[in-house]
VMD Tcl script that builds the backbone (N, CA, C; Angstrom):
set m [mol new atoms 354]
animate dup $m
set s [atomselect $m all]
$s set {name element resname resid chain x y z} {
  {N N MET 1 A 251.591 210.307 189.064}
  {CA C MET 1 A 251.731 209.673 190.350}
  {C C MET 1 A 250.350 209.294 190.857}
  {N N ALA 2 A 250.263 208.149 191.471}
  {CA C ALA 2 A 249.001 207.653 191.993}
  {C C ALA 2 A 248.713 208.248 193.367}
  {N N TYR 3 A 247.446 208.410 193.667}
  {CA C TYR 3 A 247.047 208.838 195.002}
  {C C TYR 3 A 246.942 207.590 195.865}
  {N N LEU 4 A 247.747 207.501 196.896}
  {CA C LEU 4 A 247.851 206.291 197.706}
  {C C LEU 4 A 246.889 206.320 198.880}
  {N N LYS 5 A 246.200 205.216 199.080}
  {CA C LYS 5 A 245.345 205.015 200.244}
  {C C LYS 5 A 245.516 203.585 200.719}
  {N N PRO 6 A 245.320 203.333 202.010}
  {CA C PRO 6 A 245.363 201.946 202.480}
  {C C PRO 6 A 244.268 201.102 201.821}
  {N N ASN 7 A 244.535 199.818 201.682}
  {CA C ASN 7 A 243.648 198.810 201.097}
  {C C ASN 7 A 243.488 198.923 199.585}
  {N N HIS 8 A 244.285 199.733 198.911}
  {CA C HIS 8 A 244.294 199.718 197.450}
  {C C HIS 8 A 245.042 198.487 196.968}
  {N N THR 9 A 244.658 197.985 195.821}
  {CA C THR 9 A 245.316 196.825 195.229}
  {C C THR 9 A 246.490 197.291 194.393}
  {N N VAL 10 A 247.637 196.629 194.551}
  {CA C VAL 10 A 248.833 196.920 193.762}
  {C C VAL 10 A 249.140 195.675 192.934}
  {N N TYR 11 A 249.291 195.861 191.635}
  {CA C TYR 11 A 249.562 194.763 190.707}
  {C C TYR 11 A 250.930 194.997 190.074}
  {N N ILE 12 A 251.842 194.028 190.238}
  {CA C ILE 12 A 253.183 194.136 189.668}
  {C C ILE 12 A 253.290 193.098 188.557}
  {N N LEU 13 A 253.612 193.529 187.343}
  {CA C LEU 13 A 253.674 192.621 186.197}
  {C C LEU 13 A 254.802 191.609 186.321}
  {N N ASN 14 A 255.989 192.013 186.728}
  {CA C ASN 14 A 257.104 191.135 187.071}
  {C C ASN 14 A 257.454 190.121 185.988}
  {N N ASN 15 A 257.556 190.543 184.753}
  {CA C ASN 15 A 258.009 189.704 183.631}
  {C C ASN 15 A 257.250 188.382 183.509}
  {N N GLY 16 A 255.937 188.430 183.511}
  {CA C GLY 16 A 255.126 187.231 183.326}
  {C C GLY 16 A 254.806 186.475 184.595}
  {N N LYS 17 A 255.309 186.902 185.752}
  {CA C LYS 17 A 255.011 186.273 187.040}
  {C C LYS 17 A 254.359 187.334 187.929}
  {N N PRO 18 A 253.063 187.574 187.746}
  {CA C PRO 18 A 252.425 188.702 188.437}
  {C C PRO 18 A 252.370 188.532 189.953}
  {N N ILE 19 A 252.367 189.671 190.625}
  {CA C ILE 19 A 252.281 189.743 192.081}
  {C C ILE 19 A 251.126 190.677 192.425}
  {N N HIS 20 A 250.189 190.196 193.234}
  {CA C HIS 20 A 249.085 191.012 193.736}
  {C C HIS 20 A 249.377 191.327 195.190}
  {N N SER 21 A 249.211 192.580 195.559}
  {CA C SER 21 A 249.429 192.978 196.940}
  {C C SER 21 A 248.463 194.099 197.293}
  {N N THR 22 A 248.390 194.404 198.570}
  {CA C THR 22 A 247.554 195.503 199.027}
  {C C THR 22 A 248.404 196.492 199.816}
  {N N VAL 23 A 247.995 197.743 199.781}
  {CA C VAL 23 A 248.684 198.796 200.520}
  {C C VAL 23 A 248.232 198.714 201.973}
  {N N LYS 24 A 249.176 198.458 202.887}
  {CA C LYS 24 A 248.856 198.415 204.318}
  {C C LYS 24 A 248.779 199.813 204.901}
  {N N SER 25 A 249.758 200.644 204.565}
  {CA C SER 25 A 249.766 202.020 205.053}
  {C C SER 25 A 250.641 202.860 204.131}
  {N N VAL 26 A 250.573 204.153 204.345}
  {CA C VAL 26 A 251.357 205.099 203.555}
  {C C VAL 26 A 252.244 205.880 204.509}
  {N N ALA 27 A 253.536 205.924 204.202}
  {CA C ALA 27 A 254.506 206.636 205.029}
  {C C ALA 27 A 255.117 207.770 204.205}
  {N N PHE 28 A 255.344 208.901 204.847}
  {CA C PHE 28 A 255.974 210.039 204.193}
  {C C PHE 28 A 257.342 210.261 204.815}
  {N N ARG 29 A 258.332 210.457 203.978}
  {CA C ARG 29 A 259.673 210.768 204.442}
  {C C ARG 29 A 260.117 212.071 203.804}
  {N N LYS 30 A 260.749 212.918 204.598}
  {CA C LYS 30 A 261.189 214.224 204.110}
  {C C LYS 30 A 262.622 214.162 203.622}
  {N N TYR 31 A 262.915 214.993 202.623}
  {CA C TYR 31 A 264.262 215.099 202.081}
  {C C TYR 31 A 264.476 216.537 201.620}
  {N N TRP 32 A 265.729 216.897 201.393}
  {CA C TRP 32 A 266.068 218.235 200.910}
  {C C TRP 32 A 266.127 218.220 199.397}
  {N N GLY 33 A 265.397 219.138 198.765}
  {CA C GLY 33 A 265.417 219.255 197.316}
  {C C GLY 33 A 265.774 220.669 196.904}
  {N N ASN 34 A 266.278 220.831 195.693}
  {CA C ASN 34 A 266.622 222.153 195.176}
  {C C ASN 34 A 265.459 222.685 194.350}
  {N N VAL 35 A 265.067 223.907 194.615}
  {CA C VAL 35 A 264.020 224.580 193.865}
  {C C VAL 35 A 264.533 225.940 193.422}
  {N N THR 36 A 263.976 226.446 192.342}
  {CA C THR 36 A 264.343 227.759 191.831}
  {C C THR 36 A 263.338 228.789 192.336}
  {N N ASP 37 A 263.843 229.851 192.941}
  {CA C ASP 37 A 262.985 230.922 193.405}
  {C C ASP 37 A 262.468 231.682 192.193}
  {N N LYS 38 A 261.149 231.890 192.114}
  {CA C LYS 38 A 260.550 232.537 190.943}
  {C C LYS 38 A 260.924 234.013 190.832}
  {N N GLU 39 A 261.113 234.673 191.958}
  {CA C GLU 39 A 261.408 236.101 191.919}
  {C C GLU 39 A 262.871 236.384 191.602}
  {N N THR 40 A 263.788 235.684 192.263}
  {CA C THR 40 A 265.208 235.988 192.090}
  {C C THR 40 A 265.898 235.061 191.094}
  {N N GLY 41 A 265.349 233.896 190.847}
  {CA C GLY 41 A 265.969 232.934 189.946}
  {C C GLY 41 A 267.075 232.118 190.580}
  {N N GLU 42 A 267.277 232.281 191.879}
  {CA C GLU 42 A 268.324 231.544 192.579}
  {C C GLU 42 A 267.829 230.149 192.983}
  {N N LYS 43 A 268.785 229.248 193.106}
  {CA C LYS 43 A 268.474 227.904 193.603}
  {C C LYS 43 A 268.499 227.946 195.129}
  {N N LYS 44 A 267.472 227.359 195.732}
  {CA C LYS 44 A 267.387 227.292 197.178}
  {C C LYS 44 A 267.057 225.863 197.580}
  {N N LYS 45 A 267.456 225.511 198.800}
  {CA C LYS 45 A 267.101 224.205 199.339}
  {C C LYS 45 A 265.757 224.316 200.031}
  {N N LYS 46 A 264.939 223.274 199.833}
  {CA C LYS 46 A 263.615 223.259 200.417}
  {C C LYS 46 A 263.291 221.840 200.848}
  {N N ARG 47 A 262.569 221.704 201.954}
  {CA C ARG 47 A 262.147 220.384 202.413}
  {C C ARG 47 A 260.988 219.904 201.547}
  {N N LYS 48 A 261.103 218.673 201.059}
  {CA C LYS 48 A 260.038 218.055 200.280}
  {C C LYS 48 A 259.644 216.751 200.950}
  {N N SER 49 A 258.533 216.188 200.517}
  {CA C SER 49 A 258.031 214.973 201.130}
  {C C SER 49 A 257.786 213.921 200.051}
  {N N MET 50 A 258.213 212.676 200.328}
  {CA C MET 50 A 258.058 211.566 199.388}
  {C C MET 50 A 257.131 210.525 200.010}
  {N N PRO 51 A 256.017 210.165 199.315}
  {CA C PRO 51 A 255.160 209.112 199.860}
  {C C PRO 51 A 255.695 207.724 199.496}
  {N N PHE 52 A 255.664 206.817 200.470}
  {CA C PHE 52 A 256.021 205.421 200.270}
  {C C PHE 52 A 254.803 204.570 200.589}
  {N N ALA 53 A 254.480 203.610 199.733}
  {CA C ALA 53 A 253.412 202.657 200.007}
  {C C ALA 53 A 254.035 201.426 200.651}
  {N N ILE 54 A 253.563 201.078 201.848}
  {CA C ILE 54 A 253.988 199.849 202.506}
  {C C ILE 54 A 252.967 198.781 202.114}
  {N N CYS 55 A 253.428 197.785 201.361}
  {CA C CYS 55 A 252.528 196.785 200.781}
  {C C CYS 55 A 252.810 195.398 201.339}
  {N N GLU 56 A 251.789 194.539 201.290}
  {CA C GLU 56 A 251.912 193.141 201.700}
  {C C GLU 56 A 251.439 192.271 200.551}
  {N N VAL 57 A 252.219 191.235 200.210}
  {CA C VAL 57 A 251.905 190.344 199.096}
  {C C VAL 57 A 250.725 189.452 199.474}
  {N N GLN 58 A 249.715 189.405 198.593}
  {CA C GLN 58 A 248.548 188.543 198.782}
  {C C GLN 58 A 248.622 187.299 197.904}
  {N N ILE 59 A 248.972 187.491 196.617}
  {CA C ILE 59 A 249.093 186.385 195.656}
  {C C ILE 59 A 250.391 186.587 194.888}
  {N N SER 60 A 251.188 185.526 194.756}
  {CA C SER 60 A 252.454 185.640 194.055}
  {C C SER 60 A 252.662 184.439 193.142}
  {N N SER 61 A 252.959 184.707 191.863}
  {CA C SER 61 A 253.315 183.649 190.923}
  {C C SER 61 A 254.813 183.413 190.888}
  {N N ASP 62 A 255.580 184.272 191.525}
  {CA C ASP 62 A 257.030 184.154 191.577}
  {C C ASP 62 A 257.423 183.311 192.785}
  {N N PRO 63 A 258.135 182.198 192.588}
  {CA C PRO 63 A 258.498 181.351 193.733}
  {C C PRO 63 A 259.485 182.015 194.699}
  {N N ASN 64 A 260.183 183.056 194.289}
  {CA C ASN 64 A 261.139 183.744 195.156}
  {C C ASN 64 A 260.474 184.722 196.112}
  {N N ILE 65 A 259.196 185.044 195.878}
  {CA C ILE 65 A 258.498 186.028 196.704}
  {C C ILE 65 A 257.362 185.326 197.441}
  {N N PRO 66 A 257.518 185.111 198.749}
  {CA C PRO 66 A 256.475 184.403 199.507}
  {C C PRO 66 A 255.272 185.300 199.804}
  {N N ILE 67 A 254.135 184.674 200.011}
  {CA C ILE 67 A 252.919 185.394 200.386}
  {C C ILE 67 A 253.114 185.937 201.803}
  {N N GLY 68 A 252.696 187.166 202.010}
  {CA C GLY 68 A 252.832 187.803 203.317}
  {C C GLY 68 A 254.071 188.661 203.466}
  {N N SER 69 A 254.981 188.634 202.483}
  {CA C SER 69 A 256.175 189.472 202.597}
  {C C SER 69 A 255.797 190.935 202.369}
  {N N GLU 70 A 256.544 191.828 203.005}
  {CA C GLU 70 A 256.269 193.259 202.933}
  {C C GLU 70 A 257.340 193.962 202.119}
  {N N PHE 71 A 256.923 195.026 201.423}
  {CA C PHE 71 A 257.867 195.788 200.625}
  {C C PHE 71 A 257.408 197.230 200.518}
  {N N LEU 72 A 258.301 198.084 200.034}
  {CA C LEU 72 A 258.029 199.509 199.839}
  {C C LEU 72 A 258.074 199.853 198.363}
  {N N ILE 73 A 257.240 200.797 197.984}
  {CA C ILE 73 A 257.289 201.366 196.640}
  {C C ILE 73 A 257.147 202.875 196.793}
  {N N GLN 74 A 257.979 203.622 196.072}
  {CA C GLN 74 A 257.811 205.070 196.054}
  {C C GLN 74 A 256.512 205.385 195.317}
  {N N GLY 75 A 255.775 206.352 195.827}
  {CA C GLY 75 A 254.465 206.671 195.281}
  {C C GLY 75 A 254.480 207.123 193.834}
  {N N TYR 76 A 255.538 207.790 193.398}
  {CA C TYR 76 A 255.556 208.312 192.038}
  {C C TYR 76 A 255.775 207.212 190.998}
  {N N LYS 77 A 256.148 206.014 191.402}
  {CA C LYS 77 A 256.388 204.933 190.454}
  {C C LYS 77 A 255.128 204.132 190.136}
  {N N LEU 78 A 254.050 204.349 190.881}
  {CA C LEU 78 A 252.797 203.635 190.656}
  {C C LEU 78 A 251.899 204.421 189.710}
  {N N ARG 79 A 251.107 203.712 188.934}
  {CA C ARG 79 A 250.170 204.328 187.992}
  {C C ARG 79 A 248.760 203.822 188.268}
  {N N ASN 80 A 247.763 204.722 188.192}
  {CA C ASN 80 A 246.363 204.333 188.351}
  {C C ASN 80 A 245.859 203.688 187.076}
  {N N VAL 81 A 245.144 202.578 187.203}
  {CA C VAL 81 A 244.526 201.892 186.073}
  {C C VAL 81 A 243.142 201.439 186.523}
  {N N ILE 82 A 242.138 201.584 185.656}
  {CA C ILE 82 A 240.800 201.089 185.941}
  {C C ILE 82 A 240.666 199.726 185.271}
  {N N MET 83 A 240.443 198.677 186.086}
  {CA C MET 83 A 240.310 197.320 185.564}
  {C C MET 83 A 239.035 196.710 186.137}
  {N N GLN 84 A 238.117 196.345 185.277}
  {CA C GLN 84 A 236.833 195.758 185.648}
  {C C GLN 84 A 236.083 196.635 186.643}
  {N N GLY 85 A 236.110 197.928 186.421}
  {CA C GLY 85 A 235.396 198.878 187.252}
  {C C GLY 85 A 236.056 199.202 188.585}
  {N N GLU 86 A 237.216 198.639 188.849}
  {CA C GLU 86 A 237.921 198.899 190.098}
  {C C GLU 86 A 239.258 199.575 189.805}
  {N N ARG 87 A 239.611 200.543 190.627}
  {CA C ARG 87 A 240.882 201.229 190.439}
  {C C ARG 87 A 241.983 200.442 191.133}
  {N N ILE 88 A 243.040 200.121 190.384}
  {CA C ILE 88 A 244.197 199.442 190.948}
  {C C ILE 88 A 245.442 200.243 190.606}
  {N N LEU 89 A 246.502 199.984 191.343}
  {CA C LEU 89 A 247.791 200.630 191.106}
  {C C LEU 89 A 248.695 199.612 190.424}
  {N N VAL 90 A 249.373 200.029 189.349}
  {CA C VAL 90 A 250.174 199.107 188.550}
  {C C VAL 90 A 251.627 199.534 188.563}
  {N N LEU 91 A 252.492 198.536 188.708}
  {CA C LEU 91 A 253.937 198.709 188.624}
  {C C LEU 91 A 254.435 197.694 187.619}
  {N N HIS 92 A 255.319 198.076 186.709}
  {CA C HIS 92 A 255.718 197.198 185.621}
  {C C HIS 92 A 256.907 196.305 185.922}
  {N N ASP 93 A 257.641 196.552 187.013}
  {CA C ASP 93 A 258.858 195.789 187.261}
  {C C ASP 93 A 259.049 195.604 188.759}
  {N N LYS 94 A 259.306 194.372 189.206}
  {CA C LYS 94 A 259.469 194.120 190.642}
  {C C LYS 94 A 260.803 194.628 191.162}
  {N N TYR 95 A 261.756 194.900 190.294}
  {CA C TYR 95 A 263.089 195.281 190.748}
  {C C TYR 95 A 263.133 196.704 191.277}
  {N N ILE 96 A 262.050 197.441 191.151}
  {CA C ILE 96 A 261.983 198.791 191.700}
  {C C ILE 96 A 261.566 198.740 193.168}
  {N N THR 97 A 260.928 197.652 193.579}
  {CA C THR 97 A 260.447 197.540 194.950}
  {C C THR 97 A 261.597 197.236 195.903}
  {N N GLU 98 A 261.405 197.569 197.157}
  {CA C GLU 98 A 262.404 197.333 198.200}
  {C C GLU 98 A 261.803 196.352 199.200}
  {N N PHE 99 A 262.197 195.078 199.126}
  {CA C PHE 99 A 261.670 194.057 200.026}
  {C C PHE 99 A 262.413 194.091 201.355}
  {N N ALA 100 A 261.679 193.897 202.430}
  {CA C ALA 100 A 262.268 193.957 203.770}
  {C C ALA 100 A 263.182 192.769 204.039}
  {N N GLU 101 A 262.961 191.631 203.373}
  {CA C GLU 101 A 263.750 190.433 203.645}
  {C C GLU 101 A 265.096 190.422 202.930}
  {N N GLU 102 A 265.286 191.284 201.952}
  {CA C GLU 102 A 266.524 191.263 201.174}
  {C C GLU 102 A 267.681 191.853 201.974}
  {N N TYR 103 A 268.878 191.390 201.685}
  {CA C TYR 103 A 270.082 191.847 202.371}
  {C C TYR 103 A 270.347 193.317 202.060}
  {N N GLY 104 A 270.657 194.093 203.073}
  {CA C GLY 104 A 270.976 195.503 202.886}
  {C C GLY 104 A 269.784 196.430 202.974}
  {N N ASN 105 A 268.605 195.909 203.263}
  {CA C ASN 105 A 267.420 196.756 203.354}
  {C C ASN 105 A 266.971 196.951 204.800}
  {N N GLU 106 A 267.931 197.247 205.678}
  {CA C GLU 106 A 267.580 197.474 207.075}
  {C C GLU 106 A 266.695 198.709 207.223}
  {N N TRP 107 A 266.889 199.706 206.358}
  {CA C TRP 107 A 266.078 200.920 206.441}
  {C C TRP 107 A 264.621 200.614 206.120}
  {N N VAL 108 A 264.353 199.619 205.273}
  {CA C VAL 108 A 262.976 199.231 204.967}
  {C C VAL 108 A 262.333 198.619 206.205}
  {N N LYS 109 A 263.072 197.745 206.892}
  {CA C LYS 109 A 262.550 197.148 208.120}
  {C C LYS 109 A 262.245 198.214 209.159}
  {N N LYS 110 A 263.148 199.209 209.306}
  {CA C LYS 110 A 262.937 200.283 210.272}
  {C C LYS 110 A 261.690 201.090 209.943}
  {N N LEU 111 A 261.509 201.447 208.679}
  {CA C LEU 111 A 260.368 202.243 208.267}
  {C C LEU 111 A 259.066 201.488 208.495}
  {N N ILE 112 A 259.047 200.184 208.180}
  {CA C ILE 112 A 257.840 199.380 208.388}
  {C C ILE 112 A 257.536 199.254 209.878}
  {N N LEU 113 A 258.559 199.045 210.698}
  {CA C LEU 113 A 258.335 198.956 212.146}
  {C C LEU 113 A 257.838 200.273 212.727}
  {N N GLN 114 A 258.371 201.404 212.260}
  {CA C GLN 114 A 257.910 202.702 212.740}
  {C C GLN 114 A 256.451 202.929 212.386}
  {N N GLU 115 A 256.043 202.549 211.183}
  {CA C GLU 115 A 254.652 202.733 210.774}
  {C C GLU 115 A 253.716 201.774 211.491}
  {N N ASN 116 A 254.179 200.568 211.812}
  {CA C ASN 116 A 253.352 199.616 212.555}
  {C C ASN 116 A 253.143 200.073 213.994}
  {N N GLU 117 A 254.133 200.763 214.567}
  {CA C GLU 117 A 253.989 201.285 215.924}
  {C C GLU 117 A 252.965 202.405 215.998}
  {N N LYS 118 A 252.851 203.187 214.932}
  {CA C LYS 118 A 251.870 204.279 214.910}
  {C C LYS 118 A 250.486 203.695 214.851}
}
mol reanalyze $m
mol bondsrecalc $m
mol representation Tube
mol addrep $m
C-alpha cells in the first residue's frame, strides 16, 4: 500500500489511454472488521480505518474522462513507483476508481464535499 500525501502524482495506465492526476486530499473512513484475538483465538469485531485518495485529473488521453474531474481510489490499490527520480503512485486500471460524475456514486460526491468543507 502506498503512503498517501496531498500533491502526489497518480498515474493510471487505463489500457493505453493514460490518465495523470494529483491527490487533492486524503480521507479516512471507518468500518467494522473481524480480527482474531491472539490470546483466546476468538473472532472479534474491531473498528478499522481505510484511506481514500481524493484525486483530480490533470491530463487525460481518454475522451470519456474530462480534465478537472474528481475521483476516489482506495489507498491499498495504489503502488509506489520511482520514475525519473520522482515518486509517483500507479494504478493499472481505471475501472477501480470511483468517479463523482458517474451514476450511482452519490456517496463519492458526499465524501468529496465533506473533505472540501474541512
